[in-house]
C-alpha positions, 0 to 999 in steps of 0.5 A, a space after each residue: 500500500 502506498 503511503 501518503 507521500 507516494 500518493 501525493 507524488 502520483 497525483 503530481 505526476 498525473 496532474 503534470 502529465 508526466 506519466 505519458 512522457 515517461 512510459 515506454 516499451 522496454 527494448 528487446 535486447 538488454 545488456 547484462 546490467 539492464 538484464 540483471 535489473 529486470 530480473 531483480 526488480 521485475 517491473 518499473 512499478 516494483 523498482 519505483 516502490 523499492 527506490 521510493 523517496 521515503 526509503 532514503 533513510 533506509 538505503 543511505 547510512 554510514 554502514 551501507 555507503 560502500 554498497 551504494 557506490 560499489 553494489 549491483 544497483 543499475 545506473 540511470 542509463 540501464 534503468 532506461 535499458 531495462 524498463 524503457 526510455 523515460 523510466 529513469 526520468 520518471 524515477 528522478 521526477 518522483 525523487 525531485 518532487 519528494 525533495 521539493 516537498 521535503 524542503 518546505 518551499 512555498 513554491 514547488 517545482 512546476 511541470 516544466 522545471 521538473 521534466 527539464 531537471 530530470 532530463 538534465 540529470 539523466 543526460 549528464 549523469 547517466 552513468 551514476 547508479 540509482 543508489 549513488 543518486 540516493 546518496 546525493 539526494 540524502 546529502 542534498 536534503 541534509 544540507 551538505 551541499 548548501 541550501 538549494 531552496 529558499 522561497 522556491 526550489 532552485 534547479 540550478 543549485 541542484 545541478 551545481 550540487 550534483 557536479 560537486 557530488 561527482 567530485 566527492 564520489 570520484 575521491 571516495 572511489 579513489 581512496 577505496 581503491 587505494 585502500 584495497 591495494 594496500 590491503 592486497 600488498 599487506 596480505 601478500 607480504 604476510 602470506 605463508 607461501 611467500 619466500 625471500 629472494 635468497 631463499 628462492 635462489 637457494 631452492 633454485 637449481 644451481 645450474 639454472 642460476 649459472 646459465 642465467 648469470 654466465 650466458 644471458 647477457 645484453 648487447 653491451 655485455 652486462 650480466 643479467 642478475 636476478 
């Protein structure tokens, strides 16, 4: 059963005729990520229910942040690939209406602003996962990127905040990869199967070592030592 917030968003979508703009037939040929999204969520309606605006506090927490960036959630472009062209814009419209209501601005986003803002996000940030967009929306509501609404919601401030979020996202991913690489090096260094160079030479047959030292030389006559 839909909560009151979802019903209000549905009403706004119908009043602004956004349903007709967004509905489309899914393509017959899907890539692996889009196919996985279709198998996992089944339909656009179920996808919209799972990733509804009121789920932000459940999906985005310090404990789930890594999964938001590195999990299996589809990107915006693959939401379209899985559920039809315009599906991502429909989901973004839901989220933007929720944000407009959440901020308490007297003047809400009108149909033109809503459709154009959702389309801009889909066009320029198509590679972001829906969970990454949830992180952005959660941080936006929390004021991490400044105040985006005064008397009315400002789409330009939301887009500027999203570009800043991309920088923060890239920094987080780089730090995460560096940490994984450090852990791999530490694991390799402490591996029980790892041996020192001297031990390796001791175990290597003597004749192979001498063949390398004596007979394998570069054009300048220098010995290749291992």
